[in-house]
C-alpha positions in Angstrom: 108.9 122.7 41.8 110.7 125.4 39.8 114.0 123.5 39.5 115.8 126.0 37.3 115.1 129.1 39.5 115.9 127.2 42.7 119.1 125.7 41.2 120.2 129.2 40.2 119.8 130.4 43.8 121.8 127.5 45.1 124.4 127.4 42.3 126.2 130.6 43.4 127.7 131.1 46.8 126.6 134.7 47.1 122.9 134.0 46.4 123.0 131.0 48.7 124.4 133.0 51.6 121.8 135.8 51.0 119.0 133.3 51.0 120.4 131.7 54.2 120.5 135.1 55.9 116.9 135.8 54.8 115.8 132.5 56.4 117.6 133.2 59.6 116.2 136.7 59.7 112.6 135.5 59.4 113.0 133.0 62.2 114.7 135.6 64.4 111.9 138.1 63.8 109.3 135.5 64.7 111.2 134.5 67.9 111.5 138.2 68.9 107.8 138.9 68.4 106.7 135.8 70.2 109.0 136.6 73.2 108.1 140.3 73.4 104.5 140.7 72.2 102.8 137.3 72.9 103.1 137.4 76.7 101.1 140.6 77.1 99.2 140.2 73.8 95.8 140.0 75.5 96.3 142.7 78.1 94.3 145.4 76.3 91.6 143.0 75.2 91.1 141.8 78.8 91.1 145.4 80.0 88.5 146.3 77.5 86.3 143.4 78.4 86.5 144.2 82.1 86.0 147.9 81.7 83.0 149.2 83.6 80.4 151.5 82.2 81.2 155.2 82.5 78.8 157.0 85.0 78.9 160.1 82.7 80.3 161.1 79.4 84.1 161.2 79.7 85.8 164.4 78.7 88.8 162.6 77.3 90.5 159.2 77.2 89.0 157.0 80.0 89.4 153.3 81.1 85.6 153.0 81.3 83.2 152.3 78.4 80.7 154.9 77.3 77.9 154.3 74.8 76.0 157.0 72.9 73.9 157.4 69.8 75.5 158.4 66.5 74.0 159.4 63.2 75.5 157.8 60.1 76.7 160.5 57.7 78.3 158.3 55.2 79.4 154.7 54.4 82.2 153.7 52.1 82.4 149.9 51.3 85.3 148.5 49.3 86.3 145.1 47.8 90.0 146.0 47.8 92.1 144.1 50.4 94.5 147.1 50.6 91.7 149.4 51.8 89.3 149.3 54.7 85.6 149.8 54.8 84.6 153.1 56.4 81.7 154.8 58.1 81.3 158.4 59.1 79.4 158.9 62.3 78.3 162.2 63.9 77.7 162.4 67.6 75.2 164.5 69.6 77.9 167.2 70.0 78.3 167.5 66.3 81.8 165.8 66.3 82.3 163.6 63.2 84.0 160.3 63.7 85.7 158.3 60.9 85.7 154.6 61.7 87.3 151.8 59.8 86.2 148.1 59.5 87.9 145.0 58.3 84.7 143.6 56.9 81.4 145.0 55.6 79.1 143.1 58.0 77.1 142.3 59.9 76.2 145.9 60.7 78.0 148.2 58.2 76.5 146.8 55.0 73.0 147.5 56.3 73.6 151.2 57.1 72.8 154.2 55.0 73.1 157.9 55.5 70.8 159.2 58.3 70.6 155.9 60.2 71.1 155.8 63.9 73.6 153.5 65.6 74.9 153.0 69.1 78.6 153.4 69.5 81.0 152.3 72.3 83.9 154.6 73.2 86.9 153.4 75.2 90.1 155.2 75.8 89.0 157.9 73.4 88.4 155.4 70.6 85.1 154.3 69.0 85.5 150.6 69.3 82.1 149.1 68.4 78.8 150.0 66.7 75.5 148.2 67.1 72.1 148.4 65.4 69.1 146.2 65.3 70.5 143.9 68.0 73.7 143.2 66.1 77.1 144.7 66.8 80.4 145.0 64.8 83.8 146.0 66.0 85.9 148.7 64.4 89.6 148.5 63.7 90.2 150.4 66.9 88.8 147.7 69.0 91.6 145.9 71.0 92.5 142.5 69.5 94.2 139.3 70.7 97.7 140.2 69.6 98.9 136.8 71.0 96.9 135.0 68.3 98.1 137.4 65.6 101.8 136.9 66.6 101.3 133.1 66.6 99.7 133.3 63.1 102.7 135.3 61.9 105.1 132.7 63.4 103.1 130.0 61.6 103.6 131.9 58.3 107.3 132.6 58.5 109.0 130.1 60.8 108.6 126.8 58.9 109.6 128.4 55.6 112.5 130.2 57.2 113.8 127.1 58.8 113.7 125.1 55.5 115.4 128.0 53.7 118.1 128.0 56.2 118.5 124.2 56.1 118.7 124.1 52.3 121.3 126.8 52.0 123.4 125.4 54.9 123.3 122.0 53.2 124.4 123.5 49.9 127.3 125.5 51.6 128.5 122.3 53.2 128.7 120.7 49.8 129.7 123.7 47.7 132.4 121.7 46.0 129.7 120.0 44.0 129.0 121.7 40.6 125.2 121.5 41.0 122.8 121.4 44.0 121.2 118.1 44.5 117.4 117.5 43.9 117.0 117.3 47.7 118.5 120.8 48.2 116.2 122.2 45.5 113.2 120.5 46.9 113.9 121.7 50.5 114.3 125.3 49.3 111.2 125.1 47.2 109.2 123.7 50.0 110.4 126.6 52.2 109.2 129.2 49.7 105.9 127.3 49.2 105.1 127.1 52.9 105.8 130.8 53.3 103.2 131.7 50.6 100.8 129.1 51.9 101.0 130.8 55.3 100.2 134.1 53.7 97.3 132.7 51.8 95.7 130.7 54.6 94.2 133.6 56.6 92.8 135.1 53.5 90.7 132.0 52.9 89.0 132.5 56.2 88.0 136.1 55.7 86.7 137.6 59.0 87.9 134.5 60.9 91.5 134.9 59.8 92.5 136.0 63.3 91.8 132.6 64.8 95.1 130.7 65.0 93.4 127.3 65.2 91.4 127.9 62.0 94.5 129.2 60.2 96.5 126.2 61.3 93.6 123.9 60.1 93.8 125.4 56.7 97.6 125.6 56.5 98.3 122.0 57.6 96.7 120.2 54.6 98.3 122.6 52.2 101.7 122.1 53.9 101.2 118.3 53.8 100.5 118.3 50.0 103.6 120.5 49.4 105.8 118.2 51.5 104.6 115.2 49.5 105.4 117.0 46.3 108.8 118.0 47.5 109.5 114.4 48.6 108.5 113.0 45.2 110.7 115.6 43.4 113.7 114.8 45.6 113.5 111.0 45.3 112.6 110.7 41.6 115.3 108.9 39.6 117.1 110.7 36.8 117.2 109.3 33.3 119.4 106.3 33.0 121.9 107.6 30.5 124.1 104.5 30.5 121.2 102.2 29.4 120.1 104.8 26.8 123.7 104.9 25.4 123.7 101.0 25.1 120.4 101.1 23.1 121.8 103.5 20.5 122.8 101.6 17.2 126.5 101.2 16.7 128.0 102.9 13.7 129.3 100.5 11.0 133.0 99.9 11.0 135.0 101.5 8.1 136.2 98.8 5.6 139.8 98.9 4.6 140.5 99.2 0.8 141.4 95.9 -0.8 145.0 95.3 -2.0 145.8 96.0 -5.6 146.6 92.4 -6.4 143.2 91.2 -5.1 141.5 93.8 -7.3 143.4 92.6 -10.4 142.6 88.9 -9.7 139.0 89.7 -9.3 139.0 91.6 -12.5 140.8 88.9 -14.4 138.5 86.2 -13.2 135.6 88.2 -14.4 137.0 88.4 -17.9 137.6 84.6 -18.1 
């Protein structure tokens, strides 16, 4: 737990309010997407799966699926997460299609220039390629948006709620000079769960769109972070009073002896 940075966020009212608003905004965004996108999130996917085969090559966008042969004219594979794998396919009519893929397999990494693949076209988009009995979807294939929205909610809602709770707690006790360890632990856990949610789908690679698998990866990480936050919030500070008692006391200053006593002592020594 980064106590100093978390304490600095909670020490000032301005930064506390801004963090509170950020947490509320994340939760509100997730709620909006779940309410608007999730109910119809599988509509396109179901329409694609139920689409019949086209009786003839469509001249434009059509609700039926059409398959035809394509010639591979180029393949571009990348390891950068910010870029997509690409393949350039040329149809029988000479039209060149640029297709994008989230992964390099199982078909794309085995292709080279001049190879032949079978492509599926739906609504004017090339949604799938197949070769050697194996198929691979392109990025234009309809996806289960409901699962993606639920994954997004898993990423931002727990962190947003904890951020909101920590900042509201601090504002209710703003008279205190410093935020308590519990406040810092709650805010730190909120940030940690947010980044754990972002990291979980990346661990699954091509299966990062399965909300159940993402939750299975996220839950153990969240449990460990929660235990760490609990330990941080409940650990006892150094007992300053007992430490002060153990410090050696300074010797008391001696008062100077009277002049008479000094003279008597001197005289006794000479006798």
